[in-house]
N, C-alpha and C positions, 0 to 999 in steps of 0.2 A: 377499553380506552390507553394510553400508553406512559401518561403523566405517573407520579407517584405518591402525590398528595391524594388527601383524603377528597371524593369528588362529592361530599356534603361540604363544602367550605363554601361561606358565600361569596357573591359576587364582589364584595368589597377587599377580598383576601387576596391572597397570590393566586392568580386564576390557574383554573385545571388547565389543561393543555389536550384540544385533541390532536388526530394523529395527521390530518393533512392543513394544521395551520401553516406551515409552511411553502406549499404550493405556490400562492403568488410571487413567493421570493427566489425562491431556492431552484426550481423545476418549470420547465416549461415545455411541456408535453403540449405537443400541436392540438389544436382545435378538433372536434370529430368530422366527419363527412358532414357536407351542406345537404345530403338528404339519406339520412341512415335509413337500414330497414325499420319499420316502426309498426306495431301492436296497438291499437287505438280501442278505449271505451269511451261511449259517450251515452248520456241518459237525458240529453235535452239542457240539461243543465249545467254539467259537469263533462271535460274531455280530460282523458287522462292517457298516455302514453308510456309504453315502453322501449327500449332500442333493444332490438333484437341482433346487434351487432357488438354489443356490450353487454353480455350477460344479463339483459332482460332488465337492466334498471330504469327507475322510473326518470325522463329525461322531457315528460311533459305534462304539466297540467296548470289550467287554466277554464275561464268560463266556456262551457258552449257556447258555439257560432260567433266567436271572435278568435282574432289572431293575437292573443295575448298569453305569452308562455311563463310561469314566473320562477321555474327551473334555472339553474344554472349547468352548464357543460362546458366550461372554458377546460378540461382537462378529465380526466378518469377517475380523481378522485374527489367526486363532487357529484351531483346528480340526489335524488333519493336512492341510498341504496342501503344493503346489507353490507357489514364488515365486524371483523370478526378479530380475538385478541387472544393470545395465548405463547409458551412457551415451546421452546429454547427462546433465548435470549444473549444476544443476535442469534438469528435463524440461519442456518445455512444449508445448500443441497448439492453433496458432492464437495467439489471443488468452487460450485457457485457461492459467493458469499453475497450479501445484501449492498445495496447504495450505501455509502457513507452518511449519506442527509439524514437515511431513515432505519439504520440498522439498530435504533436504539429501540424500535417497534416488537422485533420478535419475530411471533410467529402471527400473519395478519394477510390472510385472504378478504378479498375483497370483492365486490359484484361484479364491478367494470372493467378491470383492467391492471395491467403495473406499470411504474413509474415510469419506463422503458416503452411506454406506448402498447403492450404485448395485451390483445383483447381477451375476455374471458370467453366462453362458447357457450352455446344455447344448446341444453341438451334436448329438454323436450319442450314445447311451446301449445297453448289451449287457446281458441279464442271464441266462446258462441256468441258474444256480443252482449252478455249480460253479465260473464264472468271471465277472466284473465288467469291462466296458470304458464307458470314459467319456470324451468327449473336451469340450470347452469353450473358449469365447474369454472368456481373462479380463481382470481390471479392472484399469486402472492406479492402484496405492492412494493414489497421492499426489493423484490427480485427479478432477474430478467429472464421472462420466458420459464417464470417455474407454476404450473397449476396446483389448485389445493389440494389437500389430499381430503378432498371432501367433495359435497355438492350444496348447493342454495337451492330451495325453492321458494314462491312465490305464490299467493292466492291475492285477486284482487276483485272487490267486489263495489259499484254504485249507489248511492242513496240521494237522491238531491244532491246537496250542494258538498258531500263529503265521501270517501272512498277507503273503505275498511280494507284494512292487508293483513295477511298472515304471513309471516317470513318465518322460516325452518332454515338450520345448520344441521345434515346429515354428516357425522367423521368418520372417517376411516384411516387415519394415521397408521404408517408402520412405526411410530415413535409410541411406545403405549406407557411412558410416562405420565404421573399425574401432577401437573404443574399449578400454581397457585391460579384462584381467582384472582381475573383481570377484569377491569371494565368495557364492555361492549357497548358499543353505539345501536339503540333500537327504535331506527335507525338514523343514519346522517341522511339532515336535508341541507340542503343549498339552492340559497334562490340569487335571483339579480337585482341588480344595485337600486331600482326602485326601491321593494322590501327590503329595507336596512334598519326597522327599528324592531330590536326583539323585546319582546312583551311578556310577561307572566304573572305568576301571583307567588310572591315572595314571603309574605307575611305570615303573623299568628294570627288570623282568624278564616281559615279558610271558607269558602260556600256560605260567606257574608254578602258578597259583594263587595269587601276593602278593598281598596285603592290596589291597582296593579303597579308593578314595576317595571320602568325601562330599564334591560341590562344594558354597559356600556356598550356602544359600537365600536368596539377597538379590537386590535390583535395583536398580540396571542388573545385566545377568546377567555373569556370568563367563566368562573364555576358557578352554578346557582341552586338551589332547591326550586323546585317549581311545585309549591304546597298545594296545589290544584290537580297537578299532573299534568298541565298541559304548559304549550309555550305557541308562540305566535311570531312571524316576522311581517310586518306590515309597513305598507307608504306613510306618506304624512296626510293621510285621509281616513288613516284607522283602517286600511282595507288587505287585505294578503294570506296568507296562510298557517293555518294554526294546524298543532298535530298534538293529540291525546293518545298515550299512552297510561290507563288506570295501572296504579302501585307502583308507578318510575319514579323517583321525587328529584333522584339526583341530576340534573341537568349540566351541560357546556355548551357556548354559543358567541357569537359575537359578531361583525363585519371587518372583512379586510377590504379594501382598497378607499375609492370616493363614492360616499354614498350619491343617490339617488338616480345614480343611470347606468344603462348597460344591462347587454341581452342577455342571450342564452350562451355567446362564446367569448364574452368580455369578461375579463379580470374581477371587477369588483364584486364581491360575493357575499350574503349573509347566512350563517349558519347557526343550526343548533343538532343536539343530540341528547335525545332523552340516556340515561346509562344507568347499567346494574353489573354488580361484580357477579362473574359466573364463573366455575370451574367446567372445562371446556375437553372433558374426557377423548380420548383418542376414538372413542366409538361412540360417543354420544350425540342423541337426535336433541334438538335443542329449539326450540322456537318461542315467537313473543306476535304480541298485533299491536295492533294501532289504528287510529282512525287519524285521516286528512281533510280539515275544513276549511273550505272556501268561503270568504267572506269579512264581514267588519269584526272588531274585536267584540263588540258584545254580543254578535251571532256567532262565534267561535266558543266565548266563553257560556252562554245559553245553552248551548249542545252539550260542553261536557257537564253543566249542572241538571241537566236533563236526562241523562245519562248514567253520572259517575256516583259510585258508591262515597258515602260521607268515611271522613276517618273513623274508627271504631279498633277496636283491640284485636289484634289477629292471632290467629290458630294455623302454626307450621304443622302440617301434616304430611311426614316422609314415607307416602305412599308409592310412588313412581318418580321423585324426583326430589331435588335436596329445598324446595322451598325457596330458593333464594341464598342458603347458606351456603359461607364459604368458612375456609379455616385459614388461620395465622399458624404456622411452626406445626401442623396438623396435620394427615389424609386420611382417606378413609378407603374402602376396598373397592370404590370404584362404581361404576356405570354397566351395566341398570341397576335403578334403586329400586327393590324390590321390598317393599314395606317397612324399611327402617333405615336408618342410616346406622355403618357399623364403623366409628371411628376407631384410629387407631392410635393411641398415645405415644408420644416421643421422646426420647431421652432428655428434652428441654421444658419448659412451659409451652405450653399454645393454646389458644382461645377457637371456639368454635364461633362466628358472627352474623348475626342474621342481618338480611338485609334493610336498607332503607324504608322507612317506613312513617307513620303518622299515628299516633293514638292519645287522646287526653289522659293523664295519668289517674285521673278521681275515677275512670271506667274501668280500671284494669289496676288494680293496688296488688294483685296475686300474677307471679309466675308461677305456673307447673309444666314439669317435665315429667314425660313417662319413660323412663329408660332404666337400662339393665348395666352394670358397673363390673367388668370384669377387672379389676386394676388392683395394685397393690396400696394404692394412697386414696383417700376418704373426703378431704378437703378440698371442695371447689367454691368458686365465687363466680357470682352471677352483678355483671356489669350491665348498665344502660348509660344512652345518650338523650340528652334533649336538644330541643330547639332553641333555648335560648340559655345560656350559659352553662357552667360545668356542671359533670353527673357525678362526682365525689368518688369514694371507692369501691361502692358496691356493695355486695352484701353476700354473706359466706352462705354454705349449703355443703351439707353434711349427707354423703349417699351410704349406702351399704353395697358392699364391695362381694357381693356372692355370687353375679351373673343374672339374677332372677330380677326380672320386672317388677319397679315399682313406679308409683304417681309420686313425687316429691313435690312440695310446694314451699316459695321462697316469698316471703310479705314485705314485696316492694317498698310499700308506704313507710315502714318503720326506718328506711330511708329518706332525710331530711332535704334533700334535693330530688327526690321523685315527685314532680310536681308540674305544672304547665303541661305542654306536649313533649310525649316521648317520640323519639326516633329511631331506637332501635334496641335490639339487647344482644349482649353475648355472654358467654360461659368460658370461664378461663380453667382448664386442666390443668392439673399439677403433674411433672413429668413421669413417665413410666422406668418404674425400678427393674420391670422384668421384660423379656420376650414375648409376645402373644397378647399382652393386655387388649382389652377391646372395651367400647363406650358404645353399647346398642340403644337408638333413640327412635323411636317413634310417632311420638309428637312434641310438639312444648305451645302453651298456649298462654295468653296474658288475659286476666278476666278479674272477678270477684270470686271471691270466696265459695265454695262447692256448698 
């Protein structure tokens, strides 16, 4: 994502902005061809189609046997598609500079095409009638005819009224700088005008059938927490498209234009995207999964209830990836991750920040970290965020700085603010006093005493 405020803010606060929110106003990329080359899956209940002329983005989704498409394709920044963000900002290639309207996005390859109308190219496509695969070379959205130094892959299968999608980016960038983690849309979803009511659960009693929240149908978009990890754009009869991405709480969305009417090539559009902050190394392979659900609101929610894990204390194991952790003022030794994070303290204070999550404080009074500290300073601080209210100053953690692995425990329940639903943890590291200091971490877990 391109916004600079935290994506965990509720909708009532300053909205978190998504990358294509100015499209209806600033950019007039022409509509797609009337009959693009399509590849469809149809199981008799659900029909899904990808457009092979624009990177294999999903441009058709509706009930089987009916001419009813929910997906908006007014321009190439819409559809249901992959979109990733990284540095530098602004992003330039040789003497090519970004469109001034989009320069703030930085490095931003997307699946369909760029803001000048240049198409992403499909490199490989398979469809055996039961599953669909597509691989493409995406385009840098803010640039004129600049392919991304990466490939995107998607695997899609249907089951009854749902579509399961696995999406992957394979980076091969010539710029080997490790840029800070940024919000990624997982994925971006755009619907037609009739599906304008953005619904989700944002309260503090998830998985109890508590009342849903209608997110304001406004532009720019609103940022909110989907505390059951799903959102839906529905019509006036509560029927439409839901998306569940387990473990992704931060979301942004809304509606642009006049609600209630419009087809795939018209300007009015609903939008939402689950978000997660991710460091995209120059050589990373990063993927996510989600499920599209067509039906009434209660059917969408019931599907999630039937398949989702309930909020529970997390354990972050850094065996093959960062498990959603990012850094502020820090870096690590880069991708691939092989059994541990190797964090490099810097001359100024830095923070290791866990992903947005959700667990009850009483189920996890302790934090444990299995780590080896080869540092000159030994006093750290563990902090946490709550779903409601301030989180306080955090708690101290004193470590042994001899480079040996140990398990350290922090009693989070000693903080009076540690109560209710907890949404994330972070660890503050003091400045490095010499070159070569390292903090190696194998796992971090929340739970009760050993």
